[in-house]
C-alpha positions in Angstrom: -0.1 0.0 -0.2 1.0 3.4 -0.9 0.4 6.7 0.0 0.3 9.5 -2.6 0.5 13.2 -2.2 -0.5 15.0 -5.2 0.3 18.7 -5.5 -2.0 19.5 -8.8 -0.7 22.2 -11.1 0.8 23.1 -14.7 3.7 21.5 -12.8 2.4 18.8 -10.7 4.1 17.3 -7.5 3.8 13.7 -6.8 5.2 11.8 -3.7 4.0 8.1 -2.7 5.2 7.1 1.1 5.3 3.3 2.3 3.4 2.8 5.6 6.4 3.7 7.6 6.7 7.4 5.8 9.7 6.4 3.5 9.5 8.0 0.1 9.2 5.3 -2.4 8.5 8.0 -5.6 9.3 11.8 -5.8 8.3 13.7 -9.1 7.3 16.8 -10.5 5.8 16.5 -13.8 4.8 18.6 -16.5 2.7 18.0 -19.7 5.0 18.3 -22.6 2.9 19.9 -26.0 2.9 23.2 -27.2 2.0 25.9 -24.5 -1.4 27.7 -24.0 -0.5 31.2 -23.1 -1.4 31.6 -19.5 -2.8 28.0 -19.0 -2.2 24.5 -20.2 -2.8 23.4 -23.8 -5.0 20.0 -24.7 -1.9 18.5 -25.7 0.0 18.7 -22.1 -3.2 18.7 -20.2 -3.6 15.0 -21.9 0.1 14.0 -21.1 0.1 15.0 -17.7 -3.0 13.2 -16.7 -1.6 10.3 -18.6 2.0 10.2 -16.8 -0.2 10.6 -13.3 -2.3 7.9 -14.6 0.6 5.4 -14.9 1.9 6.3 -11.7 -1.0 5.5 -9.5 -1.6 2.0 -8.7 -4.4 -0.4 -7.3 -4.6 -0.1 -3.6 -3.1 3.7 -3.7 -4.4 6.0 -0.6 -4.6 9.3 -2.2 -4.9 12.9 -1.0 -5.0 15.9 -3.4 -4.4 19.4 -2.8 -8.0 21.2 -3.7 -7.4 24.6 -5.8 -7.0 27.5 -3.8 -9.8 30.2 -3.3 -9.2 32.7 -5.9 -6.9 30.8 -8.1 -5.6 33.7 -10.7 -5.5 30.8 -13.6 -9.3 29.4 -12.3 -9.7 27.5 -15.9 -6.5 25.8 -16.2 -6.8 24.9 -12.4 -10.5 23.4 -13.2 -9.0 21.3 -16.2 -6.0 19.9 -14.2 -7.9 19.2 -11.0 -10.7 17.7 -12.6 -8.6 15.2 -14.7 -6.8 14.1 -12.0 -10.3 13.2 -9.9 -11.7 11.4 -12.9 -8.3 9.6 -13.3 -8.6 8.7 -10.0 -12.5 7.2 -10.5 -11.4 5.4 -13.4 -8.8 3.8 -11.4 -11.2 2.7 -8.7 -9.4 4.9 -6.2 -10.6 7.1 -3.5 -9.4 10.4 -2.6 -9.3 12.9 0.1 -9.2 16.6 0.0 -6.8 18.9 1.5 -7.3 22.6 1.4 -3.9 24.4 1.0 -4.1 26.5 4.2 -4.4 22.8 6.0 -1.2 22.0 4.2 0.3 24.8 5.2 -1.1 24.1 8.9 0.3 20.8 9.0 3.7 22.2 9.0 2.6 25.4 11.3 3.2 27.9 8.4 1.1 31.4 8.5 0.5 33.1 5.4 1.4 36.6 6.2 -0.4 39.8 4.5 1.7 40.9 1.4 3.9 37.8 1.3 5.3 36.8 -1.9 4.6 33.0 -3.6 8.2 32.7 -3.2 8.5 33.3 0.3 5.7 31.1 1.2 7.3 28.4 -0.9 10.6 28.9 1.1 8.7 29.0 4.3 6.8 25.9 3.3 10.5 23.8 2.0 11.8 25.4 5.5 9.1 23.5 7.7 9.5 20.4 5.7 12.9 20.3 6.7 12.4 20.9 10.1 9.7 18.6 11.0 10.2 15.5 8.8 14.2 16.0 7.9 12.8 16.4 4.0 14.0 18.8 1.1 13.8 18.3 -2.4 14.5 21.1 -5.3 11.1 21.8 -6.4 8.6 23.3 -4.1 5.9 21.2 -5.8 7.1 17.9 -4.5 8.2 19.3 -0.9 3.8 20.4 -0.8 3.2 16.6 -2.6 5.3 15.2 0.2 3.5 17.3 3.0 0.2 15.8 1.4 1.8 12.4 1.3 2.3 12.6 4.9 -1.3 13.8 5.7 -2.7 10.9 3.4 -0.7 8.5 5.5 -1.8 10.1 8.7 -5.8 9.9 7.7 -5.0 6.4 6.9 -3.8 5.8 10.4 -6.6 7.1 12.1 -9.3 6.1 9.9 -7.8 2.3 11.0 -7.3 3.2 14.8 -3.8 3.0 14.4 -0.5 5.3 16.1 -0.1 8.3 13.8 3.3 8.9 12.4 3.0 12.8 12.9 1.9 13.6 16.6 1.8 17.7 16.9 -1.4 19.2 17.7 -1.8 20.9 14.4 -1.5 17.9 12.4 -3.8 16.1 14.0 -6.4 18.6 14.4 -5.8 18.9 10.3 -6.3 14.8 9.7 -9.1 15.5 12.0 -11.3 17.9 10.3 -10.2 16.0 6.8 -11.7 12.6 8.0 -14.9 15.0 9.6 -15.7 16.7 6.2 -15.3 13.4 4.0 -18.6 11.8 6.2 
């Protein structure tokens, strides 16, 4: 059994963990094909979906970060997120959604007024290193790693097993996600 964290975007981060939290897959995916100004072309979208589809295996537990409220490129975001959700369904798998603010809360990152995207990504990278000893050159993969940790702990909590991550804020995030799915 694997625990997949997916951070969907034109550059999609995906991380798979085993039951002990060891990384068994970490990748940033980008669809190949002609670029669509300000978004993602159909060819890029299909290629990105095909790459993800091949990486999903029977029995995978999946947590997918939902679109951020007020996403600037809402149409591209909708295409990417919708495509991933239907692929998961076609594979016969289920998924949980994690709000981007919960992903940040899981590692105690607080968004500050006027903070740039670059500053937010740097804080997430520092938090992943602090809490889990994890680093990666891609901020999308770092986010996917945190999402995969959330995924693993959702599974553990649902099955009444000891959590891997036991900070109060981490337990709150996992509990909130579980409560929202029922």
